[in-house]
N, C-alpha and C positions, 0 to 999 in steps of 0.2 A: 585439454580442458583444465590446465593448471594442476594436474595430478588429482583432480577430484572426480568422483562419480556424480551422476546427476539423479535427482529424484524428480520424476515427471508424473504426469497424470496417469500413466499406466501402472504405477506401483506405489502411489502415495499411501495406500492403505496397508502396506506391509507392516508387521509388528516390529518397530524399531524403538530403542530407547531414545530419549532426547539427545543424549551424548552421541549416539551413533548417527542420528539424523543430522545433527549439527556439523558433521564432517562431510555431508553431501551438499551439493548445490541444489537447493529446493527452489523450483520455479514452476508455478502452476497458473494457467489462465483462469481469470475470474469472470470477466465479461468482455464481449466484443462490442464495438460500435459505440463507445462512450465518448462524450464530448463532441464538439463541432467538427473534429477531424476523424471521427470514428476510430479511435484508438482501441487497442486491446490492452486491458489492465491485468497485470499479473500480481500475485502474492508470492513472496519468497523469503530467502534468508540472506545473511551477510555473505556467505560463501558465493551465492549466485550473483550478488551485486558486484563482486570482485572478479567475476569470470567473464573476460572480454569476449571469448569465443562463443559462449552461451548467449550472452546478450545480443551479439551480432546475429546469431542463428535465429533469434526470435524478434529481430528488428527492434530491440529495446534501446532507446537513445536517451531516456530520462529515468532517473531512479530517485526515490524518496526514502530516507533512512529515518525511522521513528525511535531508534534506541538512543537514550540519553548517554549511555555508557560506551558507545561505539562510534568511532570516526571512520569514514570510508574515503580512501584516497582517490584523487582524480584519476580518470581512466580514458584512454583513447582507443577506439576500436580500430581493427586493421584496415578498414576502409577510410580512415582519417577522421571519423566522426568523434568529436569530444562528447562524452556522456555528461549530460547536464545533471548535476547532483543537487538535491534539496535535503536539508536536515532539520527536522523538528523533533527534538529529543523529549521523549516521554518515559516516565518511570513505569516499569512493568509491575503495577500494583498501586497502592495508595500513594498519594502525594502530588497527583496532578490536579489541575483545575479544569472545569468544563470549557473554559475559554481556550486553554491549551489544546484540548482534544479537538475543539471546533476549528482551531487554526490549522491543524493537520488536515482535517476534512476539506476546508476551504482551499488549502494548498493543492489538493488533488484537482479540484475544479479549475484552479489556475494552470496547473501543469498540462492538463489535457487540452486546454484552449490556447496555450502560449504559442506565439509564432517564433520562427527562427530567422531573424532579419538579415543575418549574414554580414554584419558590420565588420569592417576591416580589423578592428581591435577586439573582436569577439573570437573565442576559439571556434573552429569549424563545427557546426552542428546542423542536424536536419531533423525534421519531425519524424516521430516513430512511436513505438509502444512504450508503456510505462510499467516499471516495477516498483511496488511499495513493499518495503521489508523492514524488519527489526533484526534482532539477533537470530531468532529461530523461525519467525513468521507464524507464531502460534497465538499470540495474545495482543500485543500492541497493534501490529499491522492488521490482524484479523478484525479487531474492533474498529479501527479507523476506516478500513475498506468497507465493512458492513454498513457503517453509518453513512458513508459516501453513497453506497448503492441505494440505501433507503431514501436519501434526499435527492439524488440525481436521477433515479429511475423509479419513482413512486408507483408507476403503473405495474411494474414487475415486482417491486418489493414494497408493498403498501405499509408494512411494519418493519421495525428494526429486527424483530424476532425472525421474520421470514428471510431477511438479509443475512443474519448471522447463521441461520440454519444452512443457507446456501454456502457460506464460507466454510463452515464446519465440514460439509460434504465434500467440497472441492479440496480442502486442505487435509482431510482425514482426521479431524479433531473430535474428541468426545466432549461431553458436557462440562468437563472441568476446565476447558479452555474456550475463550479467553479467561484470564484471571477474574474472579468475582469483583474485585475493585474496579476493573476496567468496565465491566458491564454496569456497575452502579454509576460510574461516571457518565455513561451514555444516558442514563435516566436523568441525571442532572442537566446534561447538555440539551436534551430534548425539552425539558421543562423550561430552560432558559430561552430556547427558540420560541416556545409557545407563549411565554410571558411577553416577549418582545413583539410577536405578531399581534397579540392582544392590545398592547400599547399603541402600536401603529394604527390598528383599526379604530381605536378610540380617539386618536388624534386627527384622523382624516375626516 
């Protein structure tokens, strides 16, 4: 496992400092059966995204990095599958726009539905599960995944608050995470969606 221990659903609630936790490969399932191909969506951290054996174990073939300050190298699994990487860099705190946050959410909609055409000049890839991560998987990725859950699965997560409560439970976060600026950005993003829905209804 590349010399790293793993933090899984069985022990994510252990008391660890962020520094200790960031040395572990954090990989936790958030929801099953998302998107048209019924993928499993995971939340995790940078260490997990770089761990080929762990990704293969959980059939993860696509990852999305939300950290503006981190680049993740290309990776091929031992079965020959090229991990499809997406990067939408967000600042962990103030300085983002609601458009940028929504672009990350829309990217998840795209990743869970994207095909693997197998063209000769494409790296070998197959459909699988998805990991969304940032550096530690506590703020940026938690915010984006929660908003995705609210918009993609409204029957289960009728409000963003219910979605972020689910993420906090899965990830073992307290009320201080995600960062307050990220939660405020969600309010702006939801207001933007509502305004545009209203405009569409008025023009139709």
